[in-house]
N, C-alpha and C positions, 0 to 999 in steps of 0.2 A: 504493500500500500504506500502510495506517495503522499507527500505533504501538500500537494496542490492538485486540482483546485480545492478550495475549502468545502467541507460538507455543509448541508443545510443547517445543522446544529453543531456549533463548535464552541466549547467552553473557553478556548483561548482567545476568542474574538469578542469585541464589544461593538454593538450597533447603536448608532444614534448619539446625540449629544447628551451630556449629563444635565439633568434638570434640578433646579432648586425648589424646595418646598414639596408638598405632596405630589406624587405621580398620578396623573389622570388616567383612569382605566375605564374601558367599556367592557361590560360583562355580557356575553351572549350565552343564553341558556341559564338565566339567573335563578329560575325556580327549580332547576335540577340539582343533583347531588354536588356537582362541581361548583355551580353558581352559588348555592346557599353556603357552602363552606368558604368560598372566596369572600363572600360578604361578611361572614363571621370574622375572617382574618383581617379584612380592611377595617371593620369597626373596632377591632382591638389595636389597630395601628393608625389612628387618624392623622398623625403627623407625617406619616410615610406614604399613605395612599389616599386617593379620593375617587370614588366611582361616579362618573358623570352621566352614564346612560346604561340602560338595561334592555335586554330583549328576551322574550320567552315565546313558547308556542301559543299560549293563551288558554290553557286548560285550568290554570290556577290564578284567576284575575285578582282574587283577594290577597293572596300572597304577594303577587307582583306589585299591587298598589301599595301594600305595606312596606315592601322593600324600597319603592320609589320615594315614599314619604320619609322613611328613616334616613335614607342616603341623600335626599334632596337633589335628585338627578335632574338634568335638563331635558331628557327625552326618554320615552318608553316605547318599545316596539313589540308588536305581537304578529305572529304569522297568520293567525286566523282573523280575518276582517270582521266576521260576524260577532266577535266578542267585544268589539270596540265600545258599544253602548254600555255593556256591563262593566267594562274596565273604567270607563269615564265616571260612572256612578260610584264605583269603588274608590276611585281617586278623590272624588268630591267629598265622600264621607271622611276621608283621612286628611284632606287638605283644608277643609272648611272654606274660609274666605281667601286663603292664599292662592296665588296663581298656580294652575296645573302645569305639569311638564308637557312638552310636545308629545303627541301620540302619533306613532307611525304604525301602519298595518299593511299586511299582505305578504306574499312570499319573498319579496325583495326588501322587507323592512330591516331585517338583521344585516343584510348586505350594506344597506345605506348607513347604518350605525357603524359598521366595521370600518368604513372609510371616513368617518367623521373625525373631528379634531380631538386627539387624545395622544397619550404616550404609548399605551399598551392596550391591545385587544386580547381579552381572554376568551377564546372560542371553546365554550363548554357545551355546544350543541351536540346532540346525539344523532349520528347517521350522516349519510353522504350529502344531505341538504346543507351541511356546513361547508361545502366546497366553495360556493360563491362568496360567502363572507371571508373565508380564508384568503382567497385571491384578492378580494377588495382591500383587505387590511394590508396585505403585502404591497399591492400596487400604490396604496396611499402612503407608504413609507412608515407604517406603524410597526412597533415591535409586536410580534405575535406569540402569545403564550398559548400553545396548542394542546388542548385536551381532546379535540375532535380528530381522532386518528383516521377516521374514514375519509376526510377530505384529502389527506396526504396520500392515502392508499389508492383511492380511485382516480386522483388527479395528480399523481406524482410528477410527471414531466411538466405539467402546467405550473405546479408549485415551484419546482426547481428553476423554471425559466424566470420567475418573478422575484424569488427570495434573494436578498442580499446576504453576504457573509455575516453570520451572527444575528440575523433578524428573527429567527425562530428559536424559541425556548420551549422544549417539550415539557408537558405537564403530566403525562402518563407516569405512574410510579416507576415502571421499568425503565422508561427512556430518560426520565429525570435522574435515575440512578446511574445509567450509562453515561449521561452527560457529566455528572460529577466525577465518576471514576476515570473518564477519559482525560480529565484535567490533570491527572497524575502522570502523564507521559506524552510523548510525541505520537502523532498519528502513525508514523512509519514504524513505531515499536509495538503496535497493537497486533497480537496474534489472533485473538478472537473475542467476540462478545458472547457472554453467557446470560441469557434471559431466564429468569426464574418464574416458575408457575406454581401456584398453590396446589394444583391438581384437582381443584374443585371438589364437589361433594362426592365424586365417584372414584377417587383415587384408589387404585388397587383392584378395581373390578375388571373382569374380563369383558370382551366384546359381547359374549352371550349374556352375561349378567346385566348388561346395559339395555337389553331389548325391552325390559318391562318397566323402565324408569318412567315415573309419572311427572306431571307438571309441578306438583308440590315438592317432589324429590329434587327436581332440577333447580327450583327457586330457593332452596335452602343452602346457600353458600356458607362454608364454615368460617370464612375470615372477613369478607367484605360485604357491606350493605350497599347494593346497587340496584339500578332499574332492572325490569324483567328481561329485556333483550340482552343486556350486557351480562346478567347473571347466567342466563342460558348459554351464552357464548363462552362463559368461563367453565361451564359444566361440560360442553363439547370440546373445549380448548380451541375453538375457532378464534376466540379472543387472542390466544397466544399466537396463533398463526398470523393474525392481522398484525400483531406486535413485531413478529419477525420481519414482515414486509416493511413495516414502519422503521425498524432499526436499520434495515438495508438502505432505505431512502434517506433517513436523517444523517447517518454516519458514513455512508459510502463504503460499507463493508460487504464483500461478496457473501451470498447466501451460505456457501459451504464453510464460512467462518463465523456463523451465528448459530449457537447451540442453545437448546432449551433443556433445563433441568427442573425437576419437581422439588419444591421446597415447601412443605405443608405449613410451616409456621408463618410464612410471608414476612419474615424479618429482613432477610437479604433481598433487596428488590431487583438487583441484577449485578453482574460483575464484568470486569474487563481483564482478560489475560494478556500479558505482555510477552515479548519474545524471550526474555530472560527467565521465564518461568514464574514471575510474580503475578499474583492476581489481586486486584483491588476490588473490594466489595463495598457497596453502599447499603447501610442497614439502619432502620428505624422501626419502631412499632408500627403496625399497619394504620396509617392515617393520611388521607389525601391532602391535608392542609400543608404538609411539608413540600410536596411537589408543586402545589399551587403557589406557595410563597416563593419558591425558586423561580417559577414562571413569571410572576408579576414583579419580583424584586431584583432579579439578577442584574448586575453582578454582585449586589449586596445580599447578605443573608438576613432574614427577619428573626430577631430574637424570640424564642419560645413559640415559634410558629406551630409546632407539633410536639407531642410528648417525646421524651428521650428514654433510653433504657436505664433501668436500675441495675447497674453492674454488680451490686452487692448480693443480688439474688441469683441462684443457680437456674440455668435454663438449658434446654437441649435443642440444637438446630440440626435438622435432618435434610439430606439431599438424595434424590433417587433419579435414575434414568427415566426418560419418558417412554411409556408403553405406546409405541406407534401403531400397534395392531388394534388396540382398544380405542385409541384416539388418533385416527388418520388425518385429522384436520390440519395439523402442523405441516405434514408432508405435502398435503394438497396446496396449502398456502405458499410453500416454497416454490412449488411448480408454477403456480399462478404468478408469483412475483417474478420468476424468471421469464415467463411468457411476456409480461409487461403489457403495454398497450391498454386495451380495454378489458383485458382478462381480470385484473383486480376488481374493477367495477362490477363485472359480472359475478364474480365470487361473492363480493359483499352484498349486492342486491339480492341474489338468490338465497343467501343465508338469512337475510332479514325476513324474506317471505316464508322460508321454511321454519324459522323460529315462530313466526306468527301462526303457522299451521299447527305446529306442535303445541303451542300454548292453547290453541282452540280445540285440541283433541283430534285433529285431522291427520296427524303424521306422528309415527312413533319416534322416540328419541334418537335411535340410530338412523332413522330415515332422514334426519336433518342433513348430516354431512354426506350421506349417500346421494341424496337428491341434488345437493350443491355440486357434487362431483359430476353427476350426469349433465347438469346444465353447463358446467365448465367444459366438459368434453364436447358437447354439441356446439359450443361457441367456437371451438377450434383455436388455431394459432394465429395471432395477429400478423398481418403482413410486415416483414422487416422494414425498418426505416420509415414507417408511416408516422407522421406527426399527429399528436393527439390534440383534440379540441374539446371544449366543454360540451358542444353538441354531440360529439362522439360518445362521451361519457354518459350523457343523458339517454341517448338512443340505446346504448348497450345495457344500461340499467333497466330501461323499460322492457326490452326484450327479455332480459334475465328474470325479471319479476313475473312477467306473463308466463314464461316457460316453466319457472319453478312452481307457480300455482297450478299449471296444467299437470305437471308430473306428480305433485303432491296429491291432487284430486284423483288422479289415476291410481295411485298407490292406495289411497283410502278406499276407493271403490273395489279394488282387488281384494283388500283385506276384509271388507265387509262380505264380499261374495264367498271368500274362503271360510269365514266364520259361520256363515249360514249353511255351507256345504258340510 
């Protein structure tokens, strides 16, 4: 690996001018897990950060209005235009006679905020709908604290074409860990990246034992409290596959030098192995406020952002190899990442549809990754050298969603017929 060009995320580089006073931040996805924890962090550090605008899907207008009032933001955005009347009423209840913030609505509202005046955009949106805001923030010259891994995965070449050295700070716990560990050496001295996985709720089960997994089983993650889609992705280890693609794109490390190991305690969030045999690991108790603080505060660290270990107490940290037969999703993700082009968008979109089908009881647990693999195989190999556009990504996603729904419905019909027979 050479020392140039610089990767998308590089701890040795600084982007933008140093600002005096609180750093202005726009939070996208403010009512979700990342957004609410970011707000908690900012409220505990008023001299360091100031949130100027918020965006959300629109399903929790009361929470969004409360956040807006507490933070005194200048603008609020919702993706669902039909909730604007309810949002306006909720804001009036909280603001009283004070002027309301500007309200933006529609599918492009978050994108508009991402390009607005601020220092840092925290993209905590879930799903590939975060791509347009990611591109808008980069094009506008904002520092991007990226928790929305899907936007990088489905639009990797588009993101790489816009991002300046040091402009992206990763917020995923694994990639924030790699970011910090990579600061301990030169890029040319890196032998491999080691991405840790909790193993989810089904660590140790065989492929056959996974066949009867229920919705309730899959949503019971042993370590992290997350939304249903991310929790199921953690159970199938699709989430880890996505993180392998993300690590490749962020740090410009070949796929054959990115390893996944199972670490049930989730204390070590990832590691970097150097050519001299040394391995640097980043470790904290499981808490996303640490990676969030890194994302919005870098290159400064935020005191007491998250809990630290009590080293006076005994603890056991375990590491296991990944069972690729029971969990083929990581291998599939590597394949998709190497195909590049629209293949990652197809993989991600098909998975989202299959997770929805599983949660609705229309697809068995093992059918999620099996169906995604079928969709990826049908999509085929992208033409070499073909440039990627946003339209290409959207078209590929639309096809993948339709085909995944068709295949899932066919498997459900076949299962019903076999049960009756």
